[in-house]
C-alpha distance (Angstrom), angle and dihedral (degrees) to the residues before:
residue distance angle dihedral
M1 . . .
I2 3.82 . .
S3 3.77 118.6 .
A4 3.79 122.3 -98.3
D5 3.82 90.9 -110.8
D6 3.83 92.3 52.0
L7 3.85 91.8 45.4
A8 3.78 91.9 50.3
A9 3.81 93.0 47.2
E10 3.80 93.8 47.6
W11 3.86 91.6 44.4
I12 3.81 92.0 53.0
A13 3.82 91.9 44.7
A14 3.80 91.5 50.0
W15 3.79 93.4 50.5
N16 3.81 92.1 45.3
A17 3.84 89.4 51.6
H18 3.89 89.7 49.2
D19 3.76 85.8 -132.0
L20 3.78 104.5 156.6
P21 3.82 98.4 -174.1
R22 3.83 88.6 49.7
I23 3.85 91.2 48.2
L24 3.83 91.3 48.0
S25 3.81 93.8 47.3
H26 3.82 88.3 80.8
Y27 3.86 94.8 58.8
A28 3.79 132.6 82.4
E29 3.81 119.4 -125.5
D30 3.83 91.5 -109.8
V31 3.82 96.3 45.5
V32 3.75 119.2 151.3
F33 3.78 113.1 -150.5
T34 3.83 121.3 -171.8
S35 3.79 124.1 -168.1
P36 3.75 133.7 148.8
A37 3.82 87.7 -138.5
S38 3.84 91.5 62.0
T39 3.78 93.3 71.3
R40 3.82 90.9 71.7
I41 3.81 89.7 65.1
T42 3.76 105.5 25.9
G43 3.78 98.6 36.0
D44 3.83 89.0 -139.6
P45 3.83 107.2 136.2
T46 3.83 91.3 -154.8
G47 3.79 90.6 66.6
R48 3.76 90.7 -133.4
V49 3.79 124.3 140.0
V50 3.83 109.2 -171.9
G51 3.81 122.0 -159.2
K52 3.76 134.9 10.1
V53 3.79 93.3 -93.1
A54 3.82 92.5 56.7
L55 3.81 90.0 42.4
T56 3.81 91.0 53.1
D57 3.80 90.9 52.1
Y58 3.80 92.0 46.4
W59 3.80 96.9 47.8
R60 3.87 91.6 43.2
Q61 3.79 89.1 58.3
A62 3.78 93.7 42.4
L63 3.86 91.6 52.0
E64 3.78 91.6 48.4
L65 3.83 89.3 54.6
A66 3.82 92.0 48.5
P67 3.80 109.7 42.0
D68 3.80 92.1 159.0
L69 3.85 96.1 49.6
T70 3.80 117.6 136.3
F71 3.77 133.3 166.0
T72 3.78 128.0 -145.5
L73 3.81 115.1 -155.5
R74 3.82 112.6 -125.2
A75 3.79 104.3 168.5
I76 3.77 145.9 -14.6
Y77 3.80 122.3 -140.3
R78 3.77 119.6 -165.3
G79 3.80 129.8 -149.5
P80 3.82 131.5 172.5
E81 3.83 93.4 -95.3
S82 3.77 101.0 7.7
V83 3.73 148.7 60.2
A84 3.78 127.5 -154.4
I85 3.79 118.0 -158.0
R86 3.72 119.2 -161.3
Y87 3.79 114.4 -161.0
H88 3.78 145.0 160.1
S89 3.80 116.4 -115.5
S90 3.79 115.3 -144.0
R91 3.82 90.6 -158.2
T92 3.78 98.3 60.1
G93 3.81 101.8 14.4
A94 3.80 87.7 -126.7
E95 3.74 131.9 136.3
V96 3.80 108.6 -123.0
V97 3.80 134.0 -172.4
E98 3.79 120.6 -157.0
A99 3.81 114.2 -165.8
L100 3.76 111.7 -158.3
R101 3.81 121.5 -168.0
R102 3.77 113.8 -160.7
G103 3.71 130.4 -151.5
P104 3.84 125.6 -136.2
D105 3.83 91.2 -82.3
G106 3.84 91.8 53.4
Q107 3.84 94.8 -108.5
V108 3.76 117.0 132.8
V109 3.82 110.1 -107.0
E110 3.82 98.5 172.1
A111 3.77 129.1 26.1
Y112 3.81 130.4 179.4
A113 3.78 127.4 -171.2
Y114 3.78 121.6 -152.3
Y115 3.83 124.3 -170.1
E116 3.73 130.3 -165.1
């Protein structure tokens, strides 16, 4: 399993490159992603996107709507099975935290986005 620092650096680099396959490479097939921002695209008021196929579709649409999106890493928080990445979003100007819980193989099985 890669370190929290390496995961955060690669995650930010993948997003800044707008490289969807690279972004998705960190996530398990049965991932559950929850974000208040997802409702704008999915219409699901729970904010949940379930499974890598649905997440691929969601993030493809999100990246198309934000071609100038970049993230600036602010901090990395480490947990026993998780990593939280705090970053600044150029698109919204917001500070964001993404909490990523990893399974035994290191793939992200749950992710939560928190916005200020």
